[in-house]
Structure formats: structure tokens, C-alpha cells
C-alpha positions as CSV (number, residue, x, y, z in Angstrom):
1,M,0.0,0.0,0.0
2,A,1.3,3.4,-0.9
3,W,1.9,5.6,2.2
4,A,2.7,8.8,0.3
5,G,-1.0,10.0,0.0
6,W,-1.0,12.7,2.7
7,P,-4.0,15.1,3.0
8,A,-3.4,18.0,0.7
9,A,-4.1,20.9,3.0
10,P,-1.6,21.5,5.9
11,W,-4.3,22.4,8.3
12,L,-6.1,19.1,7.6
13,W,-2.9,17.2,8.2
14,V,-2.2,19.0,11.5
15,T,-5.8,18.6,12.7
16,G,-5.9,15.0,11.6
17,C,-2.6,14.1,13.4
18,G,-3.8,15.7,16.6
19,L,-7.2,13.9,16.5
20,L,-5.6,10.6,15.6
21,L,-3.0,10.8,18.3
22,L,-5.8,11.4,20.8
23,A,-7.7,8.5,19.4
24,L,-4.7,6.2,19.6
25,V,-4.0,7.1,23.2
26,L,-7.6,6.2,24.1
27,L,-7.6,3.1,22.0
28,L,-4.3,1.8,23.3
29,S,-4.9,2.5,27.0
30,P,-5.6,-0.7,28.9
31,R,-8.1,1.2,31.2
32,S,-10.1,2.9,28.5
33,C,-12.8,0.4,27.5
34,R,-15.5,3.0,27.9
35,A,-13.5,5.5,26.0
36,R,-12.8,3.1,23.2
37,R,-16.5,2.3,22.9
38,G,-17.4,6.0,22.9
39,L,-14.7,6.8,20.4
40,R,-15.7,4.0,18.1
41,G,-19.3,5.1,18.1
42,L,-18.2,8.7,17.4
43,L,-16.1,7.7,14.4
44,M,-18.6,5.4,12.9
45,T,-21.8,7.4,13.3
46,R,-21.7,9.2,10.0
47,S,-19.2,8.6,7.2
48,Q,-19.6,12.2,6.2
49,R,-18.3,13.7,9.4
50,L,-14.9,15.4,9.2
51,L,-13.4,13.4,12.0
52,F,-14.2,10.1,10.3
53,R,-12.9,11.3,7.0
54,I,-9.6,12.4,8.4
55,G,-9.2,9.2,10.5
56,Y,-10.2,7.0,7.5
57,S,-7.7,8.8,5.2
58,L,-4.9,8.4,7.7
59,Y,-5.8,4.7,8.3
60,T,-5.8,3.8,4.7
61,R,-3.2,6.1,3.2
62,T,-0.4,6.5,5.8
63,W,1.8,4.4,8.1
64,L,-0.4,5.3,11.1
65,G,-3.0,2.7,9.8
66,Y,-0.3,0.1,9.7
67,L,0.7,0.8,13.3
68,F,-2.9,0.6,14.4
69,Y,-3.2,-2.8,12.7
70,R,0.0,-4.1,14.4
71,Q,-1.4,-3.1,17.7
72,Q,-4.7,-5.0,16.9
73,L,-2.7,-8.0,15.9
74,R,-0.6,-8.1,19.2
75,R,-3.7,-7.7,21.3
76,A,-5.6,-10.5,19.5
77,R,-2.7,-12.9,19.7
78,N,-2.5,-12.3,23.4
79,R,-6.2,-12.6,24.0
80,Y,-7.0,-15.4,21.6
81,P,-3.8,-17.6,21.3
82,K,-5.8,-20.3,19.5
83,G,-8.1,-18.0,17.6
84,H,-11.4,-16.2,18.5
85,S,-13.5,-19.1,17.3
86,K,-13.4,-22.9,16.8
87,T,-13.7,-23.6,13.1
88,Q,-14.4,-26.7,11.0
89,P,-13.0,-27.2,7.5
90,R,-15.3,-28.3,4.6
91,L,-14.0,-31.0,2.4
92,F,-15.4,-31.7,-1.0
93,N,-14.2,-33.9,-3.8
94,G,-10.5,-32.9,-3.8
95,V,-11.1,-29.4,-2.5
96,K,-10.8,-28.2,1.1
97,V,-11.9,-24.9,2.5
98,L,-10.3,-24.1,5.8
99,P,-11.4,-21.0,7.9
100,I,-8.7,-19.4,10.0
101,P,-9.9,-17.2,12.9
102,V,-7.6,-14.1,13.1
103,L,-7.6,-10.8,15.0
104,S,-10.6,-10.3,17.2
105,D,-13.4,-11.4,14.8
106,N,-11.9,-11.7,11.3
107,Y,-11.6,-14.8,9.1
108,S,-8.9,-15.7,6.7
109,Y,-9.3,-18.8,4.5
110,L,-7.1,-21.4,2.9
111,I,-8.6,-23.0,-0.3
112,I,-6.7,-26.2,-1.0
113,D,-6.5,-28.5,-4.0
114,T,-5.9,-31.6,-1.9
115,Q,-4.5,-33.7,-4.8
116,A,-2.0,-31.1,-6.0
117,R,-1.3,-29.9,-2.4
118,L,-1.6,-26.3,-3.6
119,A,-3.2,-23.6,-1.5
120,V,-4.8,-20.1,-2.0
121,A,-5.1,-17.8,1.0
122,V,-7.9,-15.3,1.2
123,D,-7.4,-12.1,3.2
124,P,-4.4,-13.3,5.3
125,S,-4.4,-10.6,7.9
126,D,-2.3,-12.6,10.5
127,P,0.6,-14.2,8.6
128,R,1.6,-16.3,11.6
129,A,-1.8,-18.0,11.9
130,V,-2.0,-18.5,8.1
131,Q,1.5,-19.9,8.0
132,A,0.8,-22.3,10.8
133,S,-2.2,-23.7,8.9
134,I,-0.1,-24.0,5.7
135,E,2.5,-26.1,7.6
136,K,-0.2,-28.2,9.3
137,E,-1.9,-29.0,6.0
138,E,1.5,-29.6,4.3
139,V,0.6,-27.5,1.2
140,T,2.4,-24.9,-0.9
141,L,1.0,-21.4,-0.9
142,V,0.8,-20.2,-4.5
143,A,-1.6,-17.3,-4.4
144,I,-3.1,-14.7,-2.1
145,L,-6.6,-13.2,-2.9
146,C,-7.2,-9.9,-1.3
147,T,-10.8,-8.6,-1.2
148,H,-9.7,-5.1,-0.3
149,K,-7.0,-2.8,1.1
150,H,-7.9,-2.5,4.8
151,W,-5.1,-3.8,7.0
152,D,-7.3,-6.4,8.8
153,H,-7.6,-8.1,5.4
154,S,-4.3,-7.4,3.8
155,G,-1.8,-7.1,6.6
156,G,-0.2,-10.5,6.0
157,N,0.6,-10.0,2.4
158,R,4.2,-8.8,2.9
159,D,5.4,-11.6,5.2
160,L,3.7,-14.4,3.3
161,S,4.8,-13.2,-0.1
162,R,8.4,-12.9,1.1
163,R,8.3,-16.3,2.7
164,H,6.7,-18.0,-0.3
165,R,8.7,-16.5,-3.2
166,D,6.5,-17.9,-6.0
167,C,3.3,-16.7,-4.3
168,R,1.2,-14.2,-6.4
169,V,-0.8,-11.5,-4.7
170,Y,-4.2,-10.8,-6.4
171,G,-6.6,-7.9,-5.9
172,S,-8.0,-4.8,-7.5
173,P,-5.6,-2.2,-8.9
174,Q,-8.1,0.5,-7.7
175,D,-7.7,-0.4,-4.1
176,G,-4.0,0.1,-3.2
177,I,-3.6,-3.6,-2.1
178,P,-0.2,-3.9,-0.4
179,Y,2.4,-6.0,-2.3
180,L,-0.1,-6.5,-5.2
181,T,1.6,-8.4,-8.1
182,H,-1.4,-9.5,-10.2
183,P,-4.2,-6.9,-10.7
184,L,-7.7,-8.3,-11.3
185,C,-10.8,-6.9,-13.0
186,H,-14.4,-8.0,-12.8
187,Q,-14.9,-11.6,-14.1
188,D,-11.2,-12.4,-14.2
189,V,-10.5,-16.0,-13.3
190,V,-7.6,-17.3,-11.1
191,S,-6.7,-20.9,-11.8
192,V,-4.7,-23.0,-9.3
193,G,-4.8,-26.8,-9.9
194,R,-8.5,-27.7,-9.9
195,L,-9.5,-24.5,-8.4
196,Q,-11.3,-22.0,-10.6
197,I,-11.9,-18.7,-8.8
198,R,-13.7,-15.8,-10.3
199,A,-13.2,-12.2,-9.1
200,L,-16.4,-10.1,-9.0
201,A,-16.2,-6.3,-8.6
202,T,-18.3,-5.2,-5.7
203,P,-17.5,-1.6,-4.8
204,G,-19.0,0.3,-1.9
205,H,-17.1,-0.8,1.2
206,T,-14.0,0.4,-0.7
207,Q,-13.7,1.5,-4.3
208,G,-12.0,-1.6,-5.5
209,H,-13.6,-4.2,-3.3
210,L,-13.7,-7.7,-4.9
211,V,-15.4,-10.9,-3.8
212,Y,-14.1,-14.3,-5.0
213,L,-16.4,-17.1,-6.3
214,L,-14.9,-20.6,-6.2
215,D,-16.6,-22.6,-9.0
216,G,-18.1,-25.8,-7.6
217,E,-18.4,-27.5,-11.0
218,P,-14.8,-28.9,-11.3
219,Y,-15.2,-30.8,-8.0
220,K,-19.0,-31.4,-8.3
221,G,-19.8,-29.5,-5.1
222,P,-21.3,-26.2,-4.1
223,S,-19.7,-23.0,-5.2
224,C,-18.1,-20.9,-2.4
225,L,-18.3,-17.1,-2.1
226,F,-15.5,-15.4,-0.1
227,S,-17.2,-12.1,0.5
228,G,-14.7,-10.0,2.5
229,D,-16.6,-7.0,3.9
230,L,-19.4,-6.9,1.3
231,L,-21.7,-9.5,2.9
232,F,-21.8,-11.2,6.3
233,L,-24.3,-13.6,7.9
234,S,-27.4,-11.5,8.1
235,G,-25.5,-8.3,7.4
236,C,-23.4,-6.3,5.0
237,G,-20.3,-4.0,5.2
238,R,-20.3,-0.2,5.7
239,T,-20.2,2.0,2.6
240,F,-16.9,3.8,3.1
241,E,-16.0,4.7,-0.5
242,G,-19.2,4.8,-2.4
243,T,-23.0,5.5,-2.3
244,A,-25.9,3.4,-1.3
245,E,-26.7,2.9,-5.0
246,T,-23.1,1.5,-5.4
247,M,-23.5,-0.9,-2.5
248,L,-27.0,-2.0,-3.6
249,S,-25.6,-2.9,-7.1
250,S,-22.8,-4.9,-5.5
251,L,-25.3,-6.8,-3.3
252,D,-27.5,-7.5,-6.3
253,T,-24.4,-9.1,-8.0
254,V,-24.3,-11.6,-5.1
255,L,-28.1,-12.1,-5.3
256,G,-27.6,-13.4,-8.8
257,L,-25.7,-16.4,-7.6
258,G,-27.3,-19.8,-6.7
259,D,-29.1,-20.5,-3.5
260,D,-26.7,-23.4,-2.6
261,T,-23.6,-21.1,-2.8
262,L,-21.7,-21.2,0.5
263,L,-21.0,-17.8,2.1
264,W,-17.6,-17.5,3.7
265,P,-17.6,-13.9,5.2
266,G,-14.7,-11.8,6.5
267,H,-16.0,-11.4,10.0
268,E,-17.8,-13.2,12.8
269,Y,-20.8,-10.9,13.2
270,A,-23.6,-13.4,13.1
271,E,-25.2,-13.0,16.5
272,E,-25.2,-9.2,16.5
273,N,-26.5,-9.1,12.9
274,L,-29.3,-11.5,13.6
275,G,-30.3,-9.5,16.6
276,F,-30.7,-6.4,14.5
277,A,-32.6,-8.4,11.8
278,G,-35.1,-9.3,14.5
279,V,-35.7,-5.6,15.2
280,V,-36.7,-4.8,11.6
281,E,-38.5,-8.2,10.9
282,P,-39.6,-9.6,14.3
283,E,-42.0,-12.1,12.6
284,N,-39.4,-13.7,10.4
285,L,-39.3,-17.3,11.4
286,A,-36.2,-18.2,9.3
287,R,-34.3,-15.5,11.3
288,E,-35.6,-16.9,14.6
289,R,-34.5,-20.5,13.7
290,K,-31.0,-19.3,12.6
291,M,-30.6,-17.1,15.7
292,Q,-31.2,-20.1,18.0
293,W,-28.6,-22.1,16.1
294,V,-26.1,-19.2,16.1
295,Q,-26.5,-18.7,19.9
296,R,-25.8,-22.4,20.5
297,Q,-22.7,-22.1,18.4
298,R,-21.4,-19.0,20.0
299,M,-22.0,-20.3,23.6
300,E,-19.2,-22.8,22.7
301,R,-17.2,-20.2,20.7
302,R,-17.9,-22.1,17.5
303,S,-17.8,-20.4,14.1
304,T,-21.1,-19.7,12.4
305,C,-19.7,-19.9,8.8
306,P,-20.6,-20.9,6.2
307,S,-24.2,-20.1,5.6
308,T,-25.8,-20.3,2.2
309,L,-27.1,-17.6,-0.1
310,G,-30.5,-19.3,0.0
311,E,-30.5,-18.8,3.8
312,E,-29.3,-15.2,3.6
313,R,-32.2,-14.3,1.2
314,S,-34.6,-15.5,3.8
315,Y,-33.4,-13.4,6.8
316,N,-30.6,-10.9,5.8
317,P,-32.4,-7.5,5.7
318,F,-29.7,-6.0,3.5
319,L,-30.6,-8.6,0.8
320,R,-34.3,-8.1,1.2
321,T,-34.8,-4.5,0.2
322,H,-37.1,-5.7,-2.6
323,C,-39.4,-7.6,-0.1
324,L,-42.7,-6.1,0.7
325,A,-42.6,-7.2,4.3
326,L,-39.3,-5.3,4.9
327,Q,-40.5,-2.3,3.0
328,E,-43.7,-2.1,5.2
329,A,-41.6,-2.5,8.3
330,L,-39.4,0.5,7.4
331,G,-42.1,2.7,6.1
332,P,-42.9,4.2,2.7
333,G,-40.7,2.7,-0.1
334,P,-40.8,1.0,-3.5
335,G,-43.7,-1.2,-4.5
336,P,-43.8,-4.9,-4.2
337,T,-41.8,-5.4,-7.4
338,G,-38.8,-3.6,-5.9
339,D,-37.9,-2.2,-9.4
340,D,-37.2,1.3,-8.1
341,G,-33.4,1.1,-7.6
342,C,-33.2,4.6,-6.0
343,S,-35.9,3.8,-3.4
344,R,-34.3,0.4,-2.6
345,A,-31.0,2.4,-2.1
346,Q,-32.9,4.6,0.3
347,L,-34.1,1.6,2.2
348,L,-30.5,0.3,2.4
349,E,-29.4,3.7,3.8
350,E,-32.2,3.5,6.4
351,L,-31.2,0.0,7.4
352,R,-27.6,1.1,7.9
353,R,-28.8,4.1,10.0
354,L,-30.9,1.8,12.1
355,K,-28.1,-0.7,12.4
356,D,-25.7,1.9,13.7
357,T,-28.3,3.1,16.2
358,H,-29.0,-0.4,17.4
359,K,-25.3,-1.2,17.8
360,S,-24.6,2.0,19.9
361,K,-27.2,1.1,22.5
């Protein structure tokens, strides 16, 4: 990632440094849980606010973001020496998907061709945890797929690409992916052994956000969607670098995939997201059943991924802006056909506003 992109105006830089230093002091203090919660709520309330814009620019465009990521990494390793969740791999006909719990709630993934003993890593934010899985599986890492530039998804690119000299780093050229070697565009395909992985452009969270679709046809199994920060179990990512219309279009890209597609998200947010879905659609029985299962999983710190896109269509409010029941719950909106893209985008914005309010309580 290029660190040379400083804010243009000197006053913006001075103000930004002062605010960020204050933020870092609060965030790094071991006695500042309340301050951290308050600061996080302040920063994330409205993306348009000046403080957020300055902080986000410094996080994504300067070395300060990297330092913050390194602090997150140290804390998570101390708090969760074996990972934040217990995961189970999925084994298909010659293909293995291995979730790796990293940081405080992120997931990286290894996609393995078990016959060729070749592996692809998705969003390897903790290189130590990913390398441990590579060694345990006795495979060769040949590619890294980055969904977007944020350090909690790309922070391990440097160490892993240096350790595995023939490893290629894929991602969007629009996103400033650190140590990118092979830029990808919409619909480009990465081939590794039997693995056929298609990149789909899904801007909104970041300008160059990509999701990766593992084609299930070569191994006669379900396709797998590695969604980064676009889509979570019963949730979706924040729109940091786009509009609601942009994010809606990206979510519609995912809606066009098959119901049996497995969803492998970038974060463990299931219980919180389903709680919010119950606020906007309290009568949704599919959500209630999923919530009961998720709560049982989380009581034992077990991972909740993957879900399927068919499941997500039934309870994820961010995929249901075309549904009359959700439109009625949120007030005036588009008609039952959901053809009015602008009005659906407004519903998406309202959902995000309500989600932020619900989270801050």
C-alpha cells in the first residue's frame, strides 16, 4: 500500500494528526474500555463527518494505519492464542476450505487442492496464523486473494509473499492492495490446480472491493463465495467509499448467484446481525431459527460460517430491500416489485442508520 498519500491541506494534516493521536491514546490505553466504545461510536456514526474522513484517510493512506493494525494484531494474539472461534473445514471432492480465525473477529481462508497440495489464501491478515495452517496442511501457498486494502484483510501480504517467493498477490488495482503483483478486474479467473476462482467487482465498502467465487463444477460440489466485507451472515459491510446505490448494485451481484452457494464472510458478526434483523423483521421465522442455532454455536465459541445464499435471502435484511414485508416495516418505499433502484437504495441507507443506532445502544 502506498503511504505517500497525505492530505493536501496542511491544516487538515495537523488537525488529523492531533485527533488521531488522541484516538490512539484512548484506543491503546488498557483502562479505556468505555473511552474506546465511545470513540468507536463517534467515528462510525456518519461517514460524512470530518473526524471520520480524516481518520479513515490516515488509516488507509499512511503508516499510522499500519501501526494501528499491528497493535490490533498483538492484542488479538494475546487474547486469543488459539483464535477467537473454533472452526471446521469443509472437504469436497478434492477441495478443502479451511477457515482461520484471526484478529478479534476476522476470518482468513485457505482454499486447498488436496490432490496437487496447492493452496490459495484469502485475506491473510495474520501471517503467523495462516503460515501455521499452511504447515499443518503440508501444502504450498501459490496465491493470495485480497478482497480489499484494509489492513485487517491485507496485513499479512508482505510476510507471506516474502516467505513464499512464488506466491502471487491478487486484488483490485483501484484499491491500493499492499504488495499486489497481479491486478484483477471484474470476471477475471484465477486458476490453481483444480481451483477456478472468479473475481467479482463489488465496490462500496471500498472503491476496488472484490469478492471471490470458487466454482463448484470442477469438484462437483457447491460454489463458495468469499465475501470479504461486502456480505456477512445477516449483514453487509459499511459503505466507506461509495454510495448506497453502489452498494446495492454490489449486493445485487451476489443475489444473482445460486441458493446453494456457500457464504464465507470476512468477520464473525452473526449473533449481532441477527439481533438487528429481529428488530426490523420480528415475525421472520427463518431468522428466529437461525438465531437459535447461532446462539448455541457462540456459547461454545464455534464459528457460524458458512451459511448459504439461500438462507441469507430469507433473513438478511440487506438482501431483502425488494421484499414487501421489509418495506412495510421500514415505512414508505418502493412497490412490491422492488424495481425502483433509487428507493431500494434509500431503504438500504435507512437499514444502515438503524443498524448503527442499534449497535450503539
